[in-house]
PAKOLKOL-301123 format. One line per 8 residues: number of its first residue (from 1); for each residue x, y, z of C-alpha. Coordinates in steps of 0.5 Angstrom, whole numbers. Each point is the difference from the previous one (the first is absolute). Layout:
N
NUM) X:Y:Z  ...
END
This chain:
116
1) -44:-28:-146  6:2:-2  4:-2:5  -2:-6:0  3:0:-7  7:2:4  0:-5:5  -2:-6:-4
9) 5:3:-5  6:0:5  -2:-7:2  1:-4:-7  7:4:-1  2:0:7  -3:-7:2  6:-4:-5
17) 5:6:2  0:-4:7  -2:-7:-2  8:2:-4  3:2:7  -3:-4:4  3:-6:-3  7:4:0
25) 1:1:6  0:-8:1  5:-1:-5  -4:-3:-5  1:1:-7  -7:0:-2  -3:5:-4  -8:3:-1
33) 1:2:-6  3:-7:-3  6:1:1  6:5:-1  6:-3:-6  5:0:6  -6:-5:4  -1:-3:-6
41) 9:-1:-1  1:-2:7  -6:-6:0  2:-2:-7  8:-1:3  -3:-4:6  -4:-5:-5  6:-1:-3
49) 4:-2:5  -5:-4:4  0:-4:-8  6:-1:1  0:-1:6  -5:-7:-2  -7:3:3  -5:2:-6
57) -2:8:1  -5:-1:-7  3:4:-6  6:5:2  -5:6:-2  2:5:7  -7:-1:1  -3:-3:8
65) -4:-6:-2  -2:-6:4  6:-4:-3  4:5:4  -2:1:5  1:-7:1  7:-1:-2  3:6:4
73) -4:-4:6  3:-6:-1  6:3:-1  0:4:7  -2:-6:4  5:-4:-3  6:6:2  -4:1:6
81) -3:7:-1  -6:2:3  -5:-3:-6  -4:6:-2  0:-2:-8  2:7:-1  4:3:-6  4:5:5
89) 6:5:-1  4:-5:5  -3:-5:-3  3:1:-6  8:1:2  0:-5:4  -2:-5:-7  6:5:-3
97) 5:-2:7  -2:-7:-2  1:-1:-7  7:4:1  2:-5:5  -2:-6:-4  4:2:-6  7:-1:4
105) -3:-7:1  4:-5:-4  -2:-8:-1  6:-4:0  1:-7:0  -1:0:8  -5:3:0  -3:7:1
113) 6:5:3  1:7:2  6:2:-4  2:5:6
END
């Protein structure tokens, strides 16, 4: 009976770790333990950037929900990116880069002009 308990305990403790490692190998920010603070910060940043571009990610709270996934898919489609609906570090960097580029574009009477 004791060996069976050890096997069951190993499965209960080890399975979430295996799932977590599998998610990391795919570049996803998913955490089976309800989201690490750093993941939530990245998701919150993505949500804020999407909201600033007119997409509706729902509340900017760092939690991946259906509206956030739909907003990510919409942005990915419009930006010509692979449509996955996943919050990745690469997506955050892309949004951050777009945000930096957008700040350098100033309006004038002839429409939007890039000052460079």
